[in-house]
N, C-alpha and C positions, 0 to 999 in steps of 0.2 A: 393646495397640497403641493409641496416641492417635488421636483423631479425624483430625488432620492427616495422620498417617502412613497410616492406613487409607484416607483419601480419595486420597492420592497413589498408593498401591499399586493401588487400584481403577482410577484413571484410567490409570496406566501399563499395567496389564494389558489394559484395553479398547482403548487405542490400538495396542498391540502385536498384539492379536487381530484388530483391524480391518485392520491392514496385512497380516497373514498371510492373512486371508480374501480380501481384494481381490487379492492376488498369485496366489491359487489359481484365480481366475476366468479364463476365456478372454476376452481383450479384445474388445469390440464395435467394429468399425471406425467411424471418424468418419463422419458423414453426408456423402454425396457432394454435390458442388456442380455443379449443372447449368448452369453459366455458358457463354454463347456465346463463341466465340473470333473471331467475325467482326470485321472492322475497324471497323464501325459501333458495336460494343458494347464497345470497349476503354475501360477506366477508366484515366485518366492519374493516377498516384499520386506523391506526394513523401514522402520520409523525412527528417525533421529531427532531427539528433542521431544520430551514427553509431557511437559506441563501445558495446561490451557489448550492451545490449538493442537499440540501434539496428541492430546487425549482424543480430540476430534478425529485426527488422522487414523488413530487405532480403530475407532468405531466405524469410520467410513470404509476403510479398506477391508475390515473383517466382514462387512455387509455385502461386499462384491463377490459374486460367485466365482470360484476358481482362483481366488487370491488367498495366500497363506502368509500370516505374519511370521516370518522366519527369524527376524532379529528386532530387538528394541535396543535403543542406545541413549544414555543420558549420564552426565558426570555426577549427578545427584543420586547417591545410592538409595535414598529413601523413596524417591519417586520411581526409580527403576524397579524396585521390588514391588511397589503397588501396581505398576503397569504390567509387570509380568503376571501377577495374579489376575488382572483384568483380562488379559489375553487368554489365560488358561480357562477362566470362567466362560468366556464367549466361544473360544475356538476349540477347547477341549484338549489342547496340548500346549506345552510351554515353548516359547521362543527362546533363542539365545539372548541373554541379557548382558550387554557390555557397556563399559564407560567410555571407551575410546572408539570412535567411529571408524578408524582405520582397520579394525578387525572385521568390520562389516565389508569394507571394500576389498579386503584380501580374500573373501570367500566368493569364488567364482560361480557358486550355485545361486547367488542372490541376483535376481533379475531387475528389480526396481527398488528405488529408495525415495522416501519423502522426507523433506527437511522442514522441521518446525522448531529450530533452535532460535536463540536471539539473533537479531539482524546481523551482527558482526561475523557470524559463522556462515551465513547463507551461501555466499559465493564460493568460499574455499571448500565447504562440504560438497556443494554441487559439482564443482570442477573435479575434485578427487573422485567422486562417485562416477562421473562421466568417464574419466580417464581409466577407471577400473572396469569399464564396460557396462555400467548400469544406466538405465533410463531414470530420469529424476522428475519428481514433483516438488517444487520449491515454494514455500510460503512467501507472501508479500510482506514487506517490500523485498524484492528478490535479491537486493544487494545493499551494502552499507555505503558504497560510493560508486560513482559513475564508471570508473575504469573497471571495477569488479563486474558490473553488469555487462559491459561490452565483452569482457573476457569470458563470461559464462556463455554468451551467444557464440563466440568463436570456438569454445570447447565443444559445444553441442554440434556445431556444423562440422568441425574438423574430425571428430570421432564418430560422426553419424549416429548420434543418440538423440532421443526425444527428451525435451525438457519443458514441462508445463509450469507456468506461473500460477500461484494460488489466487488469481483474480477471478473468483468464481462467477461473478456477474456475467462474464462472457459466455457462460453456458445457459443463461436465461433465454428462453425462446422469446419472451416478451421484449427483452432488450434488443435481441437480434432483429425482430420484426420492426421495431422503432428505428433501428439503424438503417435498415433497407429503405424505409419510408423517407427518412431525411436525405440519404445519399442519392435517392432517385429525384431529388429536387422538388418534392411535393410542397415544401414550404419556402421554396426559393433559396437564395444564397445564405449560407450560415455566417452569422456575424459575431456571435459570442457564445461561449460555454462557461457555466459556473458550477463549481463543485462546493458543497456545503457540508460541514460536519460540526454540529453543536453537541459535544459529548461532555457532560459534566464529570469532573474528576475531583478527587480530594488531594490535599497536600501529601507529599511523601515523607514528611518529617524533616527535622532540622539537620543541617550538616554536622558531622562529627567523625570520630575514628571508630570504625566497626570492623569486625572479623567475619569472613565468610562462614556459612554453616559448616559444621564439622563433617557432615556427610557428603560434602561437595568436593570433588577434585578440582580445586580452583584453577590450576594450570590448564586443565582441559576445558574448563568453562570459559576461560579467557581466550584461549586459542590465538587468533590473529590480533586481538585487541592488546593495547598496552597494559602492562602490569601497574596500574595506578592504584593508590590507596582507596579502599572502599569507604566512601563518605556518606552513605545512606544507610538507614536501618535495615532495609529489605533488599537482599541481593536480587531476588527473582522479580520479574515483571517491571520493576522500577528502573531497570537498565534502559528502558525506552527513552528516558528523559536525560540521558547522558550522551554526549557526542562520541565518546570512546566506544560505545556499544549499541547505541540507538540513534534514531533520527527524528524524535519528537512525534507529536500527534499527526502532523501533516503526512508523514510516511507510514504511521501506524494505522490510521483509519482513512484519511483523505485520499490515500492511494486508490482505494476502491472507487471513490466518486470521480476522481480525475481519470481513472482508467475507463470508466463508463463514458465520460466526456470524449476521450480520444476514440473510443469504439464508435460512438454515435456520429462523430464527425469524420470518420474515415482515416484515422491515424494522426491527424493534426500536425503533419510536417515535422516529425522528430521532436527536438527539444525547443524549437522556435528560434527566433532571432534576437530576443532580449528577455530579461527577467528582472523583476524587482519585488522585494518583500517589505512589509511593514508589520511590526509586532513586538512581542516581548513576553516575559513571564511575570504575571501580575497576580496579586491577591493571595499567593501561597506562602511566600517568604520561607522557602524550603531549600532542600539540597539539590533540586533539579536545575538543569542547565538549559534545556530546550524551550522554545516559546510555548506558551499555553493559549496564546491569542495571536493570530497571524492571518494576514491577507497577502496574497501574491498574485501578480499579473504576469502571464507569459504572452509575449507578443509574437504573432506569426505574420506572414506576408499580408493577409487580408482579414484576419480575425484575431480573437484573443481568448485565452482561458483564464478565469479568475478562480483562485482557490481561497476559501474562507473557512477558518478553523477556530473554534472556541472550546475551552475547557472549564471556564467559570459558568455558573448557573445562568441560563439565559432562556428567554421565552422561545418555545419550540414553534415550528411551523404548524404543528398540531400536537396534542398530547402524546401521540404514539409515533411521532416522526422527528428524529433529531439529525437526519442527514438526507442528502438528495443531490440532484443535478438538474440543471435547466440549460437547454440549448435555444438560443434566440436566433431566429431567421428573419428574412425580409418579410415573410407573409404569416409568421406565427411562431409558436414555441413548441418544444417537446420538454415536458417536465415529468420526471420519472419515466413511465412507459405510456404516457398519454400525450396527444397532440392538441394544441389550442390555437385559436386564431389570435390576432393582434390585440383583441379586447379581453382575452382570457377565457373565451367561451370554448368549452370542450368540443373538439371535433371527433376524436375517437380514442379509445383505449386499446392498446395492442395486446394480443393474446396469441401465443403459439406454444407448442410443445417444447419443453426444454430438456436439459440433461444434467444429471449429477456430475459436477466438475471432476470429482475423483474418478468416477466411472468412465468419464470421457478420456481421461489419461490412460486408463487401462485399455479401453477400446483402441486408442491410437497405438499403444504398445503392441497389441495383438495384430493390428493391421500393418504396423511398421511404417505408417505414413504420417509425415509431419503435418500435412494439411488436415488431418483428422483432429489435431489438437485445437481446442477452442481458445487456449491461452498460451500460445507459443512464447518461449523465453524472450524473443526479440520485443514483443509487445509489452511483456512484463518489465523488461529493462527500460524501455522508453517511458512508460508510465511512472515507474519508480524514479527515474532520473529527473522528471519534472519536479518531483518533491525534493530531490536532492539539490538541484540547482537553486530552488527557492531557499533552502537552508544556507547555501553558500552566500547568496545575496545578503541574508540576515547576518551571518557571521562576519561579513566584511563591512557591515553597516556602522553607522554612528548614531548615538542618541540625539534626539532633537525634540523641540516642543511641537505641539500640534500645529501651531501657526507656521513654524519653519517647514514642517512636512508638507502642509497644504501649499505653501508658496513654492516649494521645490517641485511638487507634482504638477502644479500649474505651469511653471516655467519649462518643465520637460514635456509639456503638452500630453500629459498622461491621459490614458483612456478615461472617459467620464465614469465608467463603471468602477474604476480604481478609486476615484475620488468619492463616489457614492459609498463604496464598501468602507473606506476610511471613515466617513461620517458615521456610519453605523457602528464601527468599532469604537469611536470616541463616545458615542451615546451609551453603548454597552458597558464600557469601563466606568463611565460616570455613574451609572446605576449601581455599580459595585463600590462606589466611593474611592476609586483608585485615584490617587493624587499623582498626575503625570509630571509634576515638578520634582517629586521625590523618587518615583520609579518611572523614568521617562521611556517613551517609545523608542525603538530602534528603526531608523529609516535605512533599509538595506541598500547596498550598492546597486545601481542600475548597470547590469552586466550585459554585454553584447556577446552573442554566441555565434559560432560557425561550426556546424556539425555538433560534436560532443566535446568541444573545448571553447575557451573564451578568447575574445579578440583583445590582444595587447593588455593582458592582465595576468601576470605570473602568480599573484597572490591567489586569485580565483582558481587558476589551473592547478595550483598545489593542493587545493581541497578536492580535486577530482579523484584523488587517491589517498592513501594513508601509509604510515610506517607499519611494518609487520614484525612479528617476533619470531626470529630464528626458524624453527622447523615449521612454522605456520605461515610462511611466505606464499603469496599468490603465485602460482606457476605461470610461466609464459606458454602460449599455445603454438604448436607446430614447430 
């Protein structure tokens, strides 16, 4: 058995065992919230962005005692009307329903805001809300580019407002227990962390000339993004796969796994000292721009994080598990929320009382303490930015044959885990009949980082930010 095959077998076995072990435990109830329901203690909340995750925001905040949905906001009149009725049915009274979020920020009686818009709006909406005196819960990825994320942190600190990132695994008691175990050195020095998302998706359709839905205020929907022609059939959700508005699967879903890796490893030293990606968009032949198959390595001083993302159908680690994380140490592994020895034998499965991530935000708002947030914006920014610099490597890369890529990785003394992941990628694409001569892989640029910028690479630095449209320009802080 080759090293790559043995590593894959061991990782698959541990993730499967961790899932079985966790399923066999009696769940510990989430921590109760002792919030007052008195009229003087009501938190007036606004939800901005109402599709998919925004609908979850409505339900979650309406379930927290002492929280009133005062406003809902979306530039799509149809979803706005449906959401208003949803709140009436649950809450018994109607919220204000507006298309322009600035009307929410102008109302000084609003205490808190949650952002569930497309990615390109996250930072500006958050900063505007903070500047108007609100505390903010912002969905992942918290920003569309690295500069935006840093600006969000600056805004929260400058205006003394709380900002929670929607990386809800940080409120898992089991994960917190595993992190304490690792950081106490129980398995020795940390060597490697891997985040994995195998999420099958369908093609989004052929490119063409399309019009936005009539019920959408398209100018407000675009906001900070460039007014580019709509080239896909579906405006909603498929914005994820366009650079103008989204950041691909790595930032859409792998953000959760890489955030868990950072949490388990104690922060992982910011954005690291180098990054390189390999991948592309295969098998869809559609209007999308972002990779649907991608591996990235982030090099740190003494360990690495490997992100692995697939959207084509692939064998799962087990039928009900399409994502996860593994931390490799000198004396064993943590997979999911279980610890294993070097031979993959289960040592223990962690279990601890957790907390609803939305309720944690409200609890922190009531206490006024940043340290009560389980997912402070700084951590959300750094986890998001790992995904963003991976995409910058990809966007500055060049197509190459598998042989050229392998030779380049070997000449760069790439981490063996990178080479192993690349071998798995080759096999995965071959199983789908992908002809890499016709649709070649992109070998991303190997980029050296210093803090949150790149060393001697103006092209990479340019992708740390974006061009903004007129009234939707990102504010400077202070």
